N, C-alpha and C positions, 0 to 999 in steps of 0.2 A: 469426103464429107458425107454424112448420112443424108438420105433423101429428104427427111423431114427438116433437117437443118438447112438444106439448100432452099426449101420452100420458105422457111422462116426468114432467111437472109433476103431472098427475092421480095418477100412481102414487106420487109422493112425498107428496102430500096424504093418500092412503089409508094409506100406511105410517105417517105421523105420527099419524093418528087411531087406527090399530090400536095403536101403542105407547102412546098416552095412555090408551086403554081398559085396557091391561095395567098401568097405574100409572107409566109412565115420565114424567119431567118433561123436557120439551123445552127446551133452552137456545138452540140455534141451528139454523137451516136454511140450507142452501146456503152454508156458511161457506167462504170462499175464501182460499187461500194460494198466491200465484203463479198458475199455470195449473191447479191442482188444487182441486177443491171437495169438501167433506164434506157429504153430503146431509142428514144429521140428526146432531146431537150432543145427547145426553140423559143424564139420570141414571136409573139403575135402582137405587134405594136409594142406597147410598154409592158405587156404581161408575159411572164416567163411560164412556158407550158411544158409539162412533163407528159410525154406521150407513150402509152403502152400500145404496142402493135400486136394484133392477133391475126394470123393467117391460117385459113383452112381451105382445103380443096372443095368442101361442100358443107352444108349445115344439116346433114342427116342426123347427127347425134345431138347437136345443140348449136346455137348461134355463137360465133367466135367470142363476142363480148361476155358471154356467160362464163367463160374460162377465167375471168378476172374476179376471183373470189376474195374472201376476207383476208386470208394470209398474204396473197399477192398484193392487195391494197396496202396492208400494214407494212410490208417490206418496201413497196414503192414510196410510201410517205416517209418512211425512215431514211431511205436513200436520198430523197428529194430534200429533206431537212438538212442532211449532211452536205449536199451539193451547195445549197444556199449558204450555209455556214462557212464552208471551206472557201467559197468564192466571194464571200462578203457581199451578197446580193441583197438589195433592199427594194423590192418591187412586188406588185401583186403576182400571185402564182395560181395555177389551176392544173387539173389533171384531165387529160383527154384520152380517149381510146380510139384508135383507128383500126378498123377491121378490113381485111382483104379476103374476099371469098372467090376462089377460083385458082388457076395456076398460070404460069408463064406461057403455057402452050394452049391456053384457052382464053376466052373472054373472062374478065374478072370484074368484081364490083367492089368499090371502096365505100365504106360507111364511116363517117367521122362523128364521134359523139363528144361534143364539147362539154366541159364540166361534168364528166362521167361520174365522178364521186368526189365527196368532200373529205379532207384529211381528218 
């Protein structure tokens, strides 16, 4: 596995653990619809949350959340709509971003942005 893929996988694992400690119930990880994947799908109480995880070693070039642009948001919203339809879910939903800054061999910082964007 390429080094950047390993970092991303590790970051998703740290994000999932963080959310579980906050009381989220994780339903799916890496759910795919076409070429788009949703990193984490979880319940926060009665609300279904679609979580995009961005992991970076550092923020020299930009903050991790800045990598979630228009096309990524459009694809996430499309995939989320399909997830809700396929699974016949009828509850409030939202989109969060969890960023991980650091590596598994150093200290890292988790930043959780609730309601990061609207569909």
